[in-house]
N, C-alpha and C positions, 0 to 999 in steps of 0.2 A: 528623403530618408537619411537619418543621421546614423551611420554605421561606425562602430568602433571595433577594430580588431587589433589589439596591441601585440607587440612582439612577444611570442610565448615565453614566459619565464621558466617553464618546466621543460627539461630536455626531451621528455617523451612526447610532447606536443608536436615535435618535428615529424612524427609518424602520421599526423593527420593528412589525409589526401584532399580534404575539402576544408580549408582553413576558415571559410566563412561560417562554419558551424560553431566556431568558438565565439559566441556572442557574450558581451559583458554589460549590455545596457538593457533596461526594461523595454517592453514592447507594448505600446499604448496607442490605440487608434491607428494601427498600421505603421507607426514610426518607432524607430529605436531611440529610446529616451534616456538621457542622463539625468542625474539629480541636479536640481537647480543650483545647489551649492557645491556641485562637483564631488560630493561625498561618495565614498565607496567602501567596500569591505573585502577582506582577503578570503579566497577559497584555497585551501591547502590540501595536499596529499596526505591522507592519514598514515600511509606507510612510511613516509620520510619527514613529514612536516614541511616539505618544500612548497613554495608558492606555485599554484596552478594559474590563477588569474585574480584580478581585482574587479569586482562587480559593482555596478551602480547601486548605491544605498538610497532607494526611493522612500518617500514618506507619505504623509496624509494628502498633500497637494496632488501628488502623482496618483494616489489611490482614488481620489475624487475624479481626476481626469480619466482614469481607466473605467470607472463606473459610468461616467458621462458618455464615454465612447461606446461602451457595451449597451447603454440605454438607447443611444441614437441608432446603433446598428440593428437592434432587436426587431423592429417592425419588418424590415426588408428580409432579414434572415428567416424569420418565422413564416413570412408569406411565400418564401421560396418553395417550389415543389419538393416534397421529400426525396424524390429520385435525384434532384439536383444537389441537395445537401449530401446525399449518399455518394455522389461522384467525387465530391471534394474529399470526403473521408477515405475513399478508396485510393485516390491519388496520393494522399498523405501516407497511407500505409505502404504503398509502393516505394515512395521516396525513403521512408524509414528503413525498409528492408535493404534497399540499395546502399544505404549509409551505415549499415550495421557495424562495420569495423570502427568507423570514426565515432559513432555514438557510444559504442562499448568502451572505447579508449577514454573518452571524456568521462563516462560514468565511473570507471575504475579509478581514474586519477582523483576524482573528487569524493568518491564514496568508499573506495578501498576494496570492494569485493573482487574476487578472482575474475580475470578477464572472461573466462568461459561462462561464468554466471552472468556477467554483464551482457554478453551476446545473447544468452538465453532470455534475459529480461527484455531486450529489444524485440525479439520474436514474439514474446508474450504480450508486450505493449501494442505491437502492430495488430495482433489478433483482435483487440477490442475495437480498433478502427474498422476492420472488416465486418465484425459482428454487428456493430451498430449501423454501418452502411446498409446491411441487409434488413435491419429492424426498422429503419426510418420510414419506409413506405407501409409498414404494418400497423401504424398507429391509427386504428379504425374507429369510426363512430359505431355505436350499437343502438339497435332499436329496442324499445320497451313495449311489451304488450299493454295497451292502454287500459286503465281502470275507469276512464271517463268516456263518455260518448262523443263522437265527432271530433276526435283529436288524433294527431300523430305525435309520438313522443320519441325524442332522440337524445342520446347522451354522447357527447363529443369530448375528446381529449385535445386540449390546446396547450401550446408551450407556456410554461410558467412565467417566463420573463428572464431578465438578466440574473445570473446566479454567481455566487462566490465559491471558489474552490481553493482548498488549502491542502497541500500535499507534503508527505514526510520525506526523510532522507534515505530510508532503507530501500525503497523501490522508486527512484526519482523519475523514471520514465513511465512505468506501468501504471502508477497511481494517477498520473495525469491523464493518460489515454482512457483508463477505465471510467473516470469521472467525466472528462471533457467530451469524449465521443458520445456518451449517452446524452449529455446536455445538448450538444450540437445536433444530434439526430432528432431530438425532440423539437428543435427549433429555438432553443435558448441561446443566448450569448453568455460569455463567461469572463470573469476576472479571476486570475489565478495568482495565488501567492505560493511560490515554491519554497521549500526549506532553505534557509540561509546556508546550510552546510553543503547543499547540492543544487545550486541554481543553474549551473551550466547545462545540465541535461535538459532541463525545462526550456531554457532559452534556445538550445539547438532544435528542439521540437517546434518551437515557435517559428524559427527560420524555415523549417521544412513545411510547416502548415501554410506559411505565406507563399512558398513556391507552389504548393498544391492548389492555390487559388482561393484560400479562405479570405473572405472580404475583410477590409480594415474594420477594426473594432469588434469583430465577432469573438476573437480570443485575445485577451490582454494579459500580459504577465508583469507583475509588480514585485521585484526582488527587494529585500531590505529586512528591517526588524519586524518580527512577527507581531509583537505586542502593538506596535504602531499601526501596521497595515491591516492586520486582522481585526483589530478593534474598530478601525474606521469602516471596514466592510460590514461588521456586525451591526453597527449603528445606522447604516445608510438604508433608508426605506426603499430605495430603488432596486436593491438586490432582494429577490424574492425567496432565495434559498441559500443555504450554506452546506457545502459538502466537505467533510473533514476526515482525514485519516491521521491518527496519532494516539497519544496516551489518553487514558480515561480522564485523568486529572485535567488536562487541557481541554478535552471535549466538554467536560462539565462547565468550564469557564466560558467557552464559546457559546454553549447553550444558554447560559445565564445572560450573556451579553446580547444574544439574539432575541431573547424573550420580549423586550419592549416593541420590536418590529414584527413579531409573529412570523418569523421566517420558517420555511420548510427546512427540516434538519435531516441530513443523511450523514451518518457517522459510523466509521469503522474504527473502533477503539482497541484497548488492550486485550491481550489474550493470556491464558494460563493453561495451556492445553495438557490434558492427561493423555498418556499413551499406555494402554492396558494390554498386556501380553498374557494370554491364557495358557494353561499347561498343555493343551492339545496343539499349540502352534508349532510350525516348523521353526526351530530355533535359528537356523541360519537366515531364513527369510525374515524372521522377527528382528534380528540384528540389522539386516539391510534396511528395513523400514525405520528402525530407530535412528540409524545413522543419517538417513535422508531427512527425517522429521526433525532432528535436533540440530544438525550442523550446517545446513544450507544457509547461505548468507552469513556465515560465521556465527550462527545462532541469533542473528539480529532480524528476527522475523516474528510478527505477531502470531503466525501459525506454528512456530517452533514448539516441539514437545518440551514441556517444562517439568512435568511430573511423570516419571516412568514407573508404572506398577507392574510387577512381574509375579506370576504365580509361584509360590514358595517351592513347589516341586521342581521347577526348572531354573530357579534363581541362580544356582552356582554355575551351571554350564552357560547360561545366557550371559551372566556377568563376565565370565572368563573370556568369552568370544567378543563381547562388546569392548572390553578393556583392550584387547589386542588390536581391534580395529581403530579405536581412538588413539592409541599410542602410535599407530602408523600414519596418522594424518600429518600432512606436510603444511606447516605454517610458513608464511612469507608474504612479500609484496604482491598485490593483485596482478601486476604486470608479468610476474614470473609464471610461465605456463604450467609449472609443476605445483603451484600453490593451490591448496584446498581450503585453507583457513587464512583469511586476511586479517588486517588490523580491525579493531573496533573503531567506531565513528569518532569518538572524542574521549578526553580524559575522564569525563563523568561516567561514561559507560564502563570504562575499565575499572574505575573505583567501585561501581555498583557490583560488578561481577566478583571482584576481590572480596568485598564485604560479605557477599552471600556465601562464598566458600569459607571464609573465616568463621562466620556464624554457624554454618553446618558442622564444621569440625568441633567448635566449642560445645555444640549440643549432642555430640557423640558420633557424628558422621566420620567416615574414613575416606581419605583421598587415595584412590587406587591408581589413577594416572593423572599427571599434570599437577594442577593446584597452585600455579604461580604465574605471574606475568612473564611474557616471553623475555628471555635475557638479552636479545639483540634487536627485536623489531618493536619500535615505538608503538604504543597503544594496543599491542596484541597480548592476548591471554592464551596460555597453553591449553590445547584441548584437554578437558578434564572429566574424570569420572569419580563420582562420590557415591558411596553406599552407606546405608545405615542411618542416614539423617532422619530425624523424626518429622512428623507432619507440622510441628510447630516451627521448624526452621524457616528462615526467610526465603530460601530457594523454593519452598513448597507453598509459600503464601503470596509471593509477588513475582511478576514477570522477570526473567533473567536477562534476556537480550544479549547473550554471549555464549561461547562454546563450552558450556558446562552441563553435563548430564548427571542427574541424580536418580538412582535406582532404589526402589523400596519393594519389599515383598507384600503380597496379600494372600488371604486364605480362602475367601468365599466371594462369589459373584455379588451378593448383596452388599458385602463390606466394601468392595472396590467401587461399586456404583456410588455409594454414599460418600466415600472419600473423594472421588473424582468430582462430584457435584458440590462439594463443600468449598465453594469459591464464589466471589461476586462476578467472576468473568464467565463468559459462555460463548466463545467464538468457535473453536473446533476441538473435537476429541478424536483420538485414534484407537482403534480396536484391532487386535490381531488374534484371530481364532479360526479354526477349521470347522467349527460347529455352526451351521447355518441358522439354526433356531436361536442360538445364543447371540449371533450377530444381529438378528432382528430385535431381540429383547433389549440389547444394549443400545441399539439405535433409537429405540423408543424411550428408554429410561434416562439416557444422558441429557442433561439440560444445556445443550449446546446447539447453536444455529447450524452447524455442519458436523457430520460424523463421517470419518474415513475408515472403511473396513478393509483391512489387508492391503492398504496402499497409502501413499503419501500425496501424490499429485492429484488434486481434485478441482483445481481452479481453472478458469477460462471464461471466454465470452458468454457461453450459455448458462453459466452458474450464478444463482442468486447468492452472492457472497455477503455474509454478514453474521452478526452474533446476537445472542440473547443477553439479558441482564445488563451489566455494566460494560459489555463489549460492543455496544453501539445501538443504532436505530436505523431502520430502513435497510435496503439492499442495494448492492452494486453489481453490475453485470446482469445478464438476462433481460427479459422484457421488463422485469420489475425495476431494474436500474434506470431504464428509460422513462417508465411511468412516474418515477419520483420527480421528474422535471416537467410534469404536465399537471394541468388542472382539469377537473371534470366540469363540463358545462351541460346542464340539462335544458332542453328546448322543448316546449309544448306548443304545437301549432293547431289552431282551430281549423277544422276542415269542413265545418257546416256550410251548406250552400247559402 
């Protein structure tokens, strides 16, 4: 094993209790692997710009080696009894929870989210390992009532084969376990490309997976340039599926690159969530829901409420209370325990948020709170509330991915349903009402893969997470997430004497 643990350049890394979790090399075939030309790239702290680590910049040769390792490891892993695969996943979950503080520190340093949110993500990520450990033995064959004489008919689910996994920077641990745990439970091996912004969380998970007893080659991590690595993954016929979380634009590109090899596609893409508050709602509760749905992960979440529709009868009191809550949010570095809103991931994200606010104001919107970049914290945007922007504003037509809330009035149920559905996205919608019949009507009428009524947190291991329209294909989590990594095999046996 070729391990590399450089002297930590960031002072906060001295707080790590297990320094071996700071891995900076790829993990291929059970070996920590540097680039052949010693190339690397910088991972920096969004809160300060300080260097956290330099990570190996692997390329096509390493990608090929990772796919070769996953292909070689597949027969033995698929043949392993499901209960034995489950034991590895459970040991991995135990190790993750024991390392929560270290994993959360690494995540906050490379991603910027408040430390409390990073700890929450580690708990969320470990949940998928436990869930799929339980699901692994439940992949059952099913019998068919024969339509022919003297036969027995069986349909069996078998592991699809080696699969590719591409994960985003906003949830760098949970998006790995949600995908990888399902694939491993099904009997697949994986090649993972983590986001170049947040590779350290992924590499730390690979270290823990190795300690949990995951055999060499079953999970391979290839950090580096996405275009090079993901392109090679898409083109390789040995990978039988690609699982991707990211923007709809990139998802379309990956789908087109995978078409010649007819890969199974599982994609969780962009969101543009409406949040609808009816006049019968408890206003204080509605404001709580709005704050949670909009400002978690500093708004950098595909589930974030992007379009907030409020019944005109309660618009004034709702807006007043929401403005006060937004103004009280504390921005700062993620390592500060008092921080509620951290920096954005990179300068492109900051520029996009600023452009949406400028456009909203130019179209008649009014900034009630915030409306500018943070004066002291690099890459941070002040928590912002806009009112009165029209449906034509950019903020109502594209994902924001930042701490900006835009509130609009509506007058009728039919009107707000039409406006909420007027988007190419269909991931999640939020409804706040005390009318049970209305809640059921909206749940049916909204063209979204998930609908949250009177709450925000709806995700977890048992949930078939995914969207309609341009928000993706397939589901992650639940038994559906495992079945995505299996093939159906029909067997017909002649039983005639």
